[in-house]
C-alpha positions in Angstrom: 0.0 0.0 0.0 2.7 2.5 1.0 4.6 1.8 -2.3 2.0 3.8 -4.3 2.4 6.8 -2.0 6.1 6.7 -2.1 6.2 6.5 -5.9 4.6 9.9 -6.0 7.4 11.2 -3.8 10.0 9.6 -6.0 8.6 11.3 -9.1 8.7 14.7 -7.3 12.3 14.0 -6.2 13.2 13.1 -9.8 11.7 16.3 -11.2 13.4 18.4 -8.5 16.8 17.0 -9.2 16.4 17.0 -12.9 15.6 20.7 -12.6 18.9 21.3 -10.8 21.1 19.3 -13.3 20.6 16.4 -15.7 20.2 13.1 -14.0 20.8 9.5 -15.1 19.5 6.2 -13.8 22.2 5.0 -11.3 22.9 8.5 -10.2 19.3 9.3 -9.3 19.0 5.8 -7.7 21.8 6.7 -5.4 20.3 10.1 -4.6 17.0 8.6 -3.9 18.7 6.0 -1.7 20.1 8.9 0.4 16.5 9.9 1.1 15.5 6.4 2.1 14.0 5.2 -1.2 15.4 1.8 -2.2 14.5 1.4 -5.9 15.8 -1.1 -8.4 16.2 -0.5 -12.1 12.9 -2.3 -12.7 11.0 0.4 -10.8 13.1 3.5 -11.6 13.5 3.2 -15.4 9.8 2.8 -16.1 9.2 6.0 -14.0 11.9 7.9 -16.0 10.4 6.7 -19.3 6.9 7.6 -18.3 8.0 11.1 -17.2 9.7 11.5 -20.5 6.7 10.2 -22.5 4.5 12.6 -20.6 7.0 15.4 -21.5 8.0 16.3 -18.0 11.5 15.2 -18.8 13.6 15.2 -21.9 16.4 12.7 -22.6 19.8 13.3 -24.1 22.3 10.5 -24.7 26.0 11.0 -23.9 28.9 8.6 -24.2 30.6 8.1 -20.8 33.5 5.7 -20.6 32.6 4.2 -23.9 29.0 3.5 -23.0 25.9 5.5 -23.8 24.3 7.0 -20.7 20.8 8.5 -20.9 20.5 11.9 -19.1 17.2 13.4 -18.2 16.5 17.1 -17.8 13.3 18.9 -16.7 11.2 20.4 -19.5 9.2 23.6 -19.2 6.1 21.5 -18.6 8.0 19.6 -15.9 9.0 23.0 -14.3 5.4 24.1 -14.3 4.2 20.8 -12.7 6.9 21.1 -10.1 5.8 24.7 -9.2 2.3 23.5 -8.7 3.4 20.4 -6.8 5.4 22.6 -4.4 2.3 24.6 -3.6 0.4 21.5 -2.9 3.2 20.1 -0.8 3.2 23.3 1.4 -0.5 23.1 1.7 -0.4 19.4 2.7 2.4 19.9 5.2 0.7 22.8 6.8 -2.5 20.8 7.2 -1.1 17.4 8.2 1.9 18.5 10.3 1.0 21.9 11.7 -2.8 22.0 12.0 -4.4 20.0 14.8 
């Protein structure tokens, strides 16, 4: 049950970090791990592909150490979504955490 809730948080983290600098699979997996999210490639890559398909992220391929690495950056649509999400996060935190 909690997995569904946490997947939403993971998507927000991905958008946030992709807005700071381009992210790639293993790099964002490590970053998410620092926040307590233990994701495998079978969970992460479908999320990245879906965010790309929905045009929240754009992909660029780069050769790193002789291998192609897919980097994801936030798109203008992703930036707008993140702005709206931040407003909703603040509203939720204020209601759930601070209001009794």
